[in-house]
N, C-alpha and C positions, 0 to 999 in steps of 0.2 A: 403474487409474482413467485416465483421458486426460485429462492436465492439458497445457493449452496457456497459454502466457505471450507477451505482446505486452511489447516491449523498446522502450525507445524510444531509448537513447541507450548506448554502450557501457560508460557509467561508471555508470547507475544500473540495477547487475546484478540478477537476481534473488537472489543470495545465497543463504541457507539455505532458501528456498523451493524452490530448486532443487534444495539437497543434502536437503530433505526428500522431494522427488518421488522422488529419485535412488535413495535408500536404503529407499524403502518399495517400490520397483519400477514405479512407474509407468509408463506410455509419455510422452514429454516431447517437446510440441512446441514451436516458436517462431514469432513474426514479430518480428522483429529490424527494425522498419521503418526504423529508420537505414540499415539496408543494404540497404535494397528488397525485403525478403522483403514477401509480402504477408499481407495480412488472411484468415481465412477466410470463405466467403460469409457463412457462419451458422454455429450453433452446435451441429448436430445432431451431430458426431461430439469434442463436446468434453465433460468432465465437468465439469472444475474449471477456470474460466476467470481468469488470473491476469495482472493490468492492471497495470504496474510504474509507476515516478515518471520525471520528467525536468523539464527548466528551463521546459518549456514552463508553459500555464494553457491549461483546456477554450476559452476565446475564441483562442487564436492561429491564425491561419489557416496556408493551404495558402501563401499566396502569401509570409507571412511564412516559415513552416518546411514548404516543401516534403516533408519526409518524415512528416510531422504531419498525419493526416487525423482531427479531433476527429471530425467527423459520424459517419464511419466505424464509428470506435470506438466511440461512441456506440453505432449501430445495433449492433453484435455483442453489446454489452452487454445493452441491450435482447433479444437475442435468447435471450440464455443466461436472463436471467430469465424470460420467457415459456413456455422449456420447460422450465424447472425445475432447472436446472444450477445449482451452486454458483459465486460468483463473490465474486474477492478482487481489492478497487483498495488500492492505494501511491501513496500522496501524490498526485501528479496522476491515478493510477489511481483512488484513492478521488473525485474532484470530477468526474472522468469516469463514473464511478457514479450519481453524484447527479445530474448535468445529464440522464443516459441516463434517469433515473426522473422529472424534470420540477423537478429542486430546482438552482439556480445555485450555483455554487463561491461563496467572498468570499473576501479577505482576511483574514489570519490577524491578531489583535491586533499577534503578536509574531513576527520573525523566528528563528527555533528552528534553531540546530545544533551538534549536540553529545549528549551522552546527560544526560535529565534525567528527573523523576519525573512519570509519568503519575498518575493521583486515580481508581480505580474509582467509578461512580457505584454508588444503590441497586441500579439495575438491571443494571449491570455484575458487583456482587458476586454477584446471583442468578441469574444466564443460567448456563446449564449448560456453553456454550462457552468461558467465561471465569472460571469459578467458582476455578479454578489459580492468578488472577492475584493474589490477593491482595488489599488496601486502596489498596495503592499498587506502582509498578511501573518502577523506572529502564528505561528503552529509548531507542533511538537516533533522532534527529531530526536533518530538514536541509529546512525548507521556508520557505515565505511565506504560504502560502493554505491554505485547508482545504474539505471539503466543504459543499455544502448538505444541507439536511434535507427529504424529505419529509415529510409530514402522518403517517406510518406510523414513521417513522426513529426509533429510540433511540439516544442516545447515551450510549455505554461506559463512555465513559473520555474526561477532561480532563486540562489539564495548568493551570499557570499564565499561560502563555504562550499557547495556546490553547484554546478552549473546546469544540473536536471533534476528537477525536485517536481515537478507536476510535467505530463509527456501525454500526451492525445496520438494514440496510434490509427487512429480512426473514431468517428461522430458514436460510437457504443463502446470503445476500449481506451482504458485511461489507467496510466501507470503513476503513480505513488510515490514517491521516495520518502516524502515525509509523511509525518504521522498523527494527523488529525482527527485520529480515533481516542487518543489516549485520555483518561480518564485520572483521577488521582489513586485508584484502585489497582488498574491496569501500570500506573509506574511501579508502584511500590514492588508491583511484582518483576519488572526490570529491573529496578534496586537490588533486587535480592539477589541477581543472577547477572549482575557488572560489577561485580567488585573491583578484578584486575580495568577495566577503562576508568569506574570513578574514583578506583585509590590514589590517578594519577591526572584526576580533572587538571589540576594545574598545569601540568605540559600540555595542554591543548588548549586552542585560542577558541573553541566553539566546544566545552565540553562541560557543564553546569555541574555543580556540587551537589550531594544529595539532600543538602536544606534548600537550596535552588530550584532543583525538582520538584522537592514536595510543597516548596512555595508559589509555585505558578497556577495560573488561573486556566486552565484550558477550557471553560464554556463557551468563550467565543469562537473558537476555531471548531467545537466541537456545534453550534448552531453553523455555521458557515458549512459546514459538512453532510447536515442534514436537507441544508436547501437545494446545495449539487446532487444530493441522492435521489430527491424528487425530481428536480428535472432530468436525471437521467433515465427514472422510470418513467418517465411520460414522455422521453425520448425512444426510449425501446417500444413502448404501447405503441407509439404512432408508427414507427418502422416497422411492427406486427401485425399493425391494422389490416 
C-alpha cells in the first residue's frame, strides 16, 4: 500500500501509525507542511491518506498560520474519498475530514489531555473494524475540538469529555479525535509544546499532569490500533480487487 501522511507540526508525530506502515512494508511518503513540503495534487497515487493533528483548527487561515492550508488539505481529502481511497484523520485531521465532507467541526465540551476511557456505541461494538475494541478502551487524548457529523456518519466511540471520539464517515473513511498513536517519545514532544495547558492541569477535569502523562502505559491502545489498521488494509484491498 501507498501510505501518505500529512504532518502539521514536529510534535504531532505519526507515532504508531508510521510504525505500523513501516513494519507492514508499505511505501510511506510525507507532506510535512511545517517544513514546507507540498501536498500531493490529488490522491491518485495514494492508497491510505493519514492526516495528523495540530494546534490549529480547520478555520485557521494562511494569514494566521502560513504552513497550514486548510482548504487544500480538505480538497485532497475529498479527492481521496471520491477515488475510493482509505482515509484516517487524527484530531485536527478528523475535523478536516468532516469539513471536506460538508460537516463543520465543533468545540468539544471538555479539554482532554491524557489517557482516559472511550466507550463504544452499539454500532461501534458491532462494527467489523472495531469489534476488538471491547466495550471500553483507555486511549490517549490531546484536544479541545471534535469533528462534524455528516448525515451518513456513525459515531463509533464517545467519552465523558467528548461525544465524538471515533467517527465512521464511510467504510473506508474514519476520524479519530483520540490519539491511539501516542508513544512515550511522542508524549514528550507534546509535553514540551503544551506548557499553557499543562501548567493549569488542575483547572480541568480531564487534563493529566506531566508526571501522569509520562507514567501512562500506551502499549495496549497501540496494539489495538495495529489490529484496526490491518483490518482497514484488508477491507481496502477487497474493495480495490
